[in-house]
C-alpha positions in Angstrom: 0.6 47.5 26.7 3.8 47.8 26.8 5.6 50.7 25.1 8.3 51.0 22.1 10.2 52.5 23.7 10.8 50.6 27.6 10.8 47.1 25.2 14.1 44.9 25.2 12.2 43.1 22.7 12.8 45.9 19.9 17.0 45.5 20.4 16.5 42.2 18.7 15.6 44.1 15.2 16.0 47.9 13.1 13.8 49.4 15.7 17.1 50.0 18.1 17.8 52.1 15.7 15.1 54.5 16.1 15.0 57.7 18.2 13.5 57.5 22.1 10.5 60.3 20.4 10.1 58.2 16.9 9.3 55.0 19.7 6.5 57.1 21.8 4.8 57.7 18.1 4.8 54.7 16.6 4.1 53.4 20.8 0.9 55.1 20.0 -0.6 53.8 17.2 1.0 50.0 16.9 -1.3 47.7 18.5 -0.7 44.0 19.8 -2.8 40.8 18.2 -2.6 37.1 20.2 -2.2 34.5 17.5 -3.0 31.1 18.1 -1.1 28.4 17.0 -2.2 27.1 13.1 -3.5 30.5 12.4 -2.4 33.1 9.3 -1.0 35.9 9.6 -1.3 36.9 5.7 -1.3 35.0 2.7 0.6 35.5 -0.5 -0.9 37.0 -2.7 -2.3 39.2 0.2 -1.2 43.7 0.7 0.0 44.3 4.1 -0.6 47.2 5.9 2.3 47.5 8.0 4.6 45.5 9.6 4.5 42.4 12.6 7.2 43.0 15.6 7.3 39.3 16.9 7.4 39.9 20.6 7.1 35.6 21.6 6.6 32.9 19.2 7.7 31.4 15.6 6.1 31.2 12.5 7.4 30.6 8.9 7.4 32.0 5.8 6.1 29.4 2.5 5.8 29.9 -0.9 2.8 27.4 -2.9 5.0 25.7 -5.7 3.8 25.3 -9.5 3.2 21.3 -8.1 0.7 23.0 -5.3 2.9 21.9 -2.2 4.3 24.7 0.9 7.8 25.4 0.2 9.2 26.8 3.3 11.6 29.8 2.9 12.4 30.8 6.3 11.0 30.2 10.4 11.0 34.1 11.8 11.3 33.8 15.6 11.4 36.6 19.0 12.2 40.2 17.5 11.9 39.7 14.5 10.0 42.6 12.3 7.6 40.2 9.1 6.0 42.4 6.6 8.8 44.6 5.8 9.8 43.2 2.5 6.5 43.7 1.0 6.3 47.3 2.0 9.2 48.5 1.0 8.9 46.9 -2.2 5.1 48.2 -2.4 3.8 45.0 -3.9 1.2 41.9 -2.2 3.1 39.7 0.3 4.9 36.7 -2.3 4.9 34.2 0.8 2.7 33.1 3.4 2.7 33.5 7.0 1.8 31.0 9.8 2.0 30.2 13.5 3.9 27.3 14.4 2.3 28.1 18.2 1.0 30.2 20.1 2.3 33.8 18.8 2.4 37.6 20.2 3.2 40.8 18.1 3.5 44.1 17.9 1.5 45.4 15.0 2.6 49.1 13.2 0.6 50.7 10.3 2.9 50.9 6.6 2.6 55.0 7.1 4.7 55.0 10.5 7.4 52.7 8.9 7.6 54.7 6.0 7.7 57.8 7.7 11.1 57.2 9.2 12.7 54.6 6.9 12.6 58.4 5.3 14.1 60.6 7.9 16.2 58.1 9.4 19.2 57.0 8.3 20.3 54.5 10.7 16.8 53.1 10.9 17.1 52.8 6.8 20.5 51.4 7.0 19.6 49.3 9.3 16.2 47.4 7.4 19.0 47.2 4.1 21.7 45.2 6.2 18.5 43.1 7.6 17.8 42.4 3.8 20.6 42.1 2.9 21.2 39.2 4.9 17.3 37.2 3.7 18.6 37.6 0.1 21.9 35.7 1.4 20.6 33.4 3.0 17.7 33.0 0.4 20.8 32.0 -2.1 22.5 30.0 0.4 18.6 27.5 0.3 19.3 27.2 -3.3 22.8 26.3 -3.6 21.7 23.8 -0.6 18.6 22.8 -2.4 21.2 22.3 -6.1 24.1 21.0 -3.7 23.4 18.9 -1.3 21.0 15.6 -0.7 17.6 15.1 0.8 19.1 13.5 3.5 21.9 16.1 4.6 19.5 18.7 4.5 17.4 17.2 6.7 20.5 16.8 9.0 20.8 20.6 8.9 17.5 21.7 9.5 18.0 19.7 12.8 20.8 20.6 13.9 20.0 24.7 12.9 16.5 24.6 14.9 18.8 22.9 17.9 21.6 25.4 17.9 18.3 28.6 16.9 16.2 28.0 19.3 17.0 25.6 22.0 16.0 22.5 23.9 13.0 22.3 26.1 13.3 20.6 30.1 13.2 17.5 28.6 15.5 17.7 25.5 13.4 17.7 23.1 13.6 20.4 20.1 12.2 23.2 21.4 10.2 23.6 17.5 7.9 21.4 17.0 7.3 20.6 12.9 4.9 18.3 12.1 6.4 15.8 9.3 4.8 17.5 6.7 7.0 21.1 7.4 10.2 19.1 7.5 9.1 17.4 4.3 8.3 21.4 2.7 11.7 22.7 4.0 13.7 20.6 2.6 11.8 20.4 -0.9 10.8 16.6 -0.7 8.1 14.6 -0.1 6.3 13.6 3.4 6.7 10.2 3.0 10.5 10.8 1.4 11.1 13.0 5.2 9.3 10.1 7.9 11.5 7.4 5.9 14.8 9.5 6.9 13.8 10.8 9.4 13.5 6.5 10.9 17.1 5.6 9.2 17.9 9.2 12.0 16.4 7.3 14.5 18.1 4.0 13.7 21.2 5.6 13.4 20.8 6.9 17.2 21.3 10.3 15.2 17.9 10.9 17.1 14.8 10.2 19.3 10.9 10.6 18.6 7.7 10.9 21.1 5.4 11.4 19.3 6.3 15.0 16.9 9.0 15.4 19.5 12.8 15.3 18.1 15.2 15.2 20.3 18.4 14.6 19.0 21.0 12.5 20.1 24.1 13.6 18.3 24.6 16.2 16.9 28.3 15.7 15.2 26.9 12.9 13.3 24.0 15.2 12.2 26.7 18.0 11.3 28.8 15.4 9.3 26.5 13.8 7.5 27.3 13.2 3.9 
């Protein structure tokens, strides 16, 4: 098990603001976990007793809507801290976290994080900045839902995945989502997402192989009207 003070992953999140002694203390009480693709890390309504530092893999954060459909709010990736909002609010989770591929995470108990928030102002400020960014991202999602068509939103998520996570050796998006996941990201019916992706394929914007998607015309997706 790697030590927090020697782990490069912490440079991607608020843990970088902790002192060496604080990291050594956290390293002594954290636990490493492997999470299989499709497994639920925590569910909406669960009490979260710590934060998860993502060492490998990607998970989706989703919320169950009134009509019983999952709305995907965010993709959480390598380097992110998962669950910090719930422990700071001292409330149960308002989202469900599900692994999109095999993941490796480190779980840090709530008491350790709260202790550092109280004592280390640099750490507290960094966490606040990240929470402010999350709120900004949420605002953008709300605006996009109101002002952009489903077609534009689906093009946007393809561009986002391409630019944020890259492609595999064969040129396919490295993050593989189901057609239902794409529908849940953009807030539409699965049949509608399938139809629009088929349209993108006919227009030579993308190609597909099973669930895999390869972007052929990135600029065309960016300029979608």
